[in-house]
C-alpha positions, 0 to 999 in steps of 0.5 A: 768707970772713973778709973778707966778714964784716968788711966786713958788720960795717963796713957795719952799723956805718956804717949804725948810725952814720948812723942815730944821726947823723940820727935822734938829734937829733930826740929832743934838739931836740923842741919843748916842748908845754906845759900851763902857763897863760899867766899862769904863763908870763908871771909867770915870764918877767916875774919874771926881769927888772926889770919896771918897764922892760917895762910891759904894752901894750894889745891895740890896741897889740899889733895895731898894732905886731905886725901880728897878728890876735889870732884867730891866738893864744890869749893874747898879751902885749907888754911894752915900754918907753915910751921910744921910744929903748929897743929893750927888749921882750918878746912872749909868745904862746900859740897853737894848734900849727897856727899855729906857722909863722905866729907865727914869721914874725910874730916874725921880721918884728917883729925885722926891723922894729925893726932897720930902724927903729933902724938909721937913728938908734940903732946901739946899739939896732939891735945890741940888736934884732939880738941879740934872742932868738926861741924858738918852741916847740909852743904858746908863743913869745917874742921878747926884746930886753934885757940879761937874755937868759939869765935870760929863756931859763931862766925861759921854758923852766922855765915851759913845763916846769911847773917 
């Protein structure tokens, strides 16, 4: 009788542990759904770096470089050095959550495209692009290549949380 009770407790304990292992991460890895305006997010992110290295690009250039239909986004900004040898850039996008997967694919394609271009003649730039950071949240996304990754990450997340 005692053996059965002990066995039941062990099984219950194991089930609880399994539940925590598989269920708890969903609470910690939830994407941020932000009500912060694009201009505030943009201000925080660009303010975290030396913005002289990242001039804002035109809508036409955004369409051309990102191969994106601007109807798929609410707001978008591309901030890129005018120096063709510099891989530094920021792509900041506000989008409808229904387009999240599409936006992630666009940013991954941009990173791969830039890597392919630079790997042919500028290995340092290719390495920087490869280390680039992409974060796709519930309704905002960012792609960043540059030296201030931690500052940009902190600014982006802070802005989305309304801080």
